[in-house]
N, C-alpha and C positions, 0 to 999 in steps of 0.2 A: 504493500500500500504506500509506504513512504517513498519507495523507488518510483512508483507511478506518479505520485504528487510532485516529486522532484523533477521528473521528466517533463511534465507539462508546465511546471514553474519556469523551466528554461525556455520552453516554447513561448510562454507569456512574456518573458523578458525580451526575447528576440522580436516578438510582435510589437512590443512597446518601442523598442529601438528603431525598427523599420518604419513605424508610423510617425515617430517624432521627426524623422527625416522629412516627412511631408506635412509638418505641422502648419506651415504657411498655407498649404492648400486647404486644410480644415479651417484655419482662421479666416481665410478669404471667403470660403463657403459660408461661414458663420455671419460675416459682415454682409454678404449678399442676401442672406436670409433675413437680415434686419430690414432691408429694403422691401422684401416681400411683406414683412410684418407692418411696415409703414403703410403699404397699400391696403392691407387687411384693416388696419385701424381707420384709414380714411373711408373705406367703403362702409364699414359697420357703424361708424359714428354718423355717417350720412343716413344709413338705414334707420337709426334710432332717432333721427330728427323728428320731433313732434310726438314721440312715443317713448314711454318710460320702460316698457317691456316688450319683448318679442318672444313668443312661445313660453312665457313665464319666466324669462331670464332678462335681467337688466344689462346695460352696456358693459358695466364692470365685470360681470360674470362671463360674458361672451369674450371679452378681451383677455381675461385671465385664462380662459380655455385655450385660446390661440397661442398665448405665450407658453403655457405648459406644453402644448403640442410641439412647439419649436424645440423646447428643451428635450423632450422625449425623442424627437427625430434624431438628435445628435447623440443621445445616450444609448438608444437601442435600435436605431434604424440600420438595416442591412444595406449599406450603400452599394458596394461592388463585389460582395462575397460571391454572388452567383457567377459573375463573369470571371473572377479569379479561379474559382473551382473549375469552370469550363475550360479555361486556358491550361490549367494543370493536367486535365484529362487529355485535351487535344494535343498538347506538346509532349506528352509522355512523362511529365514530371511526377505524375502520380505513381509511377512504377516503383519509386523508392519506398513508398509506404506499404507496398505489397511484400517487401523483403525485411521490414523492420518491425519490432514489437511496439507499434504505435497505432492507435485507432485514428483513422483519417477524420471521422466526424469530430472527435474530441479535439484533435489537432486544429481543425479549421475553426471550431467554436472558441478555442482558446485564443486564436489569432483575432477573431471577431471581438472578443471581450477586450483585448488589448487595444484594438483600434477604437472601440467605443469609449474607453477610458480617456484616450487622447482627445478625440473629437468632442466628447461631453464636457471635459474641462475647458477646452478652448472656446466653446460657445458661451461660457460664462463671462468671458472677457467683453464681448460686444454687448451682452445683456447688462452687465454692470455699468457700461458707458451709457446705455439707453435708459437705465433705471430711473434717473431723476425726471425723465420726460414721460415715463409710462406708469410711475408708481401710483398716480391717482386713479388709474384704470384697473388696478389689481386689487382683487379681494378674494381671500381664501376662507373656506369654512373652518370652524374651530373644533369640529368633532374629531377626537383622537382616533376613533375607529377608522377614519379615512386613511390615516397614515398606516395603521396596522394592516389594512387590506390593500392599500395602494402600492406599498413597496413589493409585496408578493406579486401583485398584478403586473408591475413593471418587469420583474424577473421573468414571469411566464410570457409576457408580451415579447420580450427579447428572444426567448426560446422559439416562439412562433415565427417571429421575423426571420431569424437565422434558418430555421427548419425549412421555411418556404424557399428561401434563397438557395439552400443546399439542394432541395428537390429540383429546382430549375437547373442548377449546375450539373446534377446527375443526368439530366436529359441529354447531355452531350454524348453519352454512350450511344444514343440512338439518332440524334440529330447533329449535323455539323454546326449549325448556328441556332442559338437559343434566344436571340434578341427579340424576336416576335413574341415569344412566351413572356419574357420579362416585361416588355412594354405593355402587353395586355394586363398582366398582373398589377403593374404600377398604376394603370388607369383605374382598375377596379379598386385598388387600395386607396387611391386619392378620393374616389367618390364614396365608396362604402366603408371607408375607414375613418370618415369624419374629417379629412384634411382640407376639403373644399368648403363644406358647411358642417356645423355640428349636426349629428344625425338626428337629434331630437327635434330639430327644426325642419327636417325633411318630411315629406308625406308619410303617413303612418305605415303604408304598405312597404315603402322603401326601408323604413326603420326596422320592420319585422323581418324582411328578407336579409338585411345586413346582420341581424343577430344570429342567423343560421350559418354565417360564413366566418372564416377565420380573420378576415380583414377588420371586422368590428372590434376584435380583441387585440389588434396590433397597436393601435394608437388611441382610438376613441375611448375605449373602455378604461384604461388606466388614467387618462386625462379627465374623464368624466367622474371617476371615483375621487380624485384629488381636488377637483374644482367644484364639487357639489352638484353635479348634474344628474346623479342617480342616487337613490336611497340605499340603506344598508341591505335590505332584502335582495334587491337587484344586484348589488355589489357581490354578495355571497354567491348568488346564482351564477354571476359572470365568472367568478374565480373557478367555480366547478367546471363551467364550460371551457374556460381557458385550459384547465388541466386536461380535460378530455381532448381538446385539439392538440395539445402537446404530445400526448400519448399516441394519437392517431398519426400525427406528422412524423414522429420518431419511428413508428412502425413502417410508414411509407418510405422514409429515408433508408432504413435497413433493407427493405425490399428492392428499392431502386439500386442500391449499392451491390447487393448480391446478384441481381439479374444483370446489372451493367457489367460486372466483372466477367460474366460468361461471354459477353460480346467483345470484351477488351483484349487487344493483342499487344503485349509488351515486347518491344524490340529494343535491344541495347539497355543501357543503364541510365 
């Protein structure tokens, strides 16, 4: 057990080092996201003109939701993991993991965690700069249970994010190019994951459909728990659903890996 932990600890350190090299890319992406946040603030403040609430939420609650969404995107968003996995399969770099006592999923997940630590900490810099300008628009609920349920929901959301990216990467065993699948998934995640509009402001039938899909639990659910958009009963139900999706996706990952290796031809080292 200690040997295994030590092995992936080294992987994590290597992941940190490699991502710190590209820290300016993450920082630039963070500052660009602030411009997106400015657009969101402009549109929603205009939408709230002449109205104190939309869908039962005031302007502060809606703005807090979008700020939390931005933070979650940098702390748990799977940015390029699917393409990196695809490249390792296509270029034969995956062959080394077939000969060493290392689990490829755990290896890639450790790299993902290292990258999210770097990007998550870097997004805090532009947010701190913007805080004096947005603080009047931020309001968080004071129920302690939201933190107790919100933190596990973030961890499970990260697992769902990575597992979906890993599944798309595994499709490289069957398809030469996975870009079409990734773009389709991104479009669905943007709409049904609450990144374009809070899902509780969408038509009721869209909201119900989204609750049956993993995209709901990637970003919207943890953000909704922490910003007070859902009650405790729905939060507990959502955690159970998240856990179910994690188990299902992990099983699918194992299936795609085992079936994909049957098609894989390793040439050279």
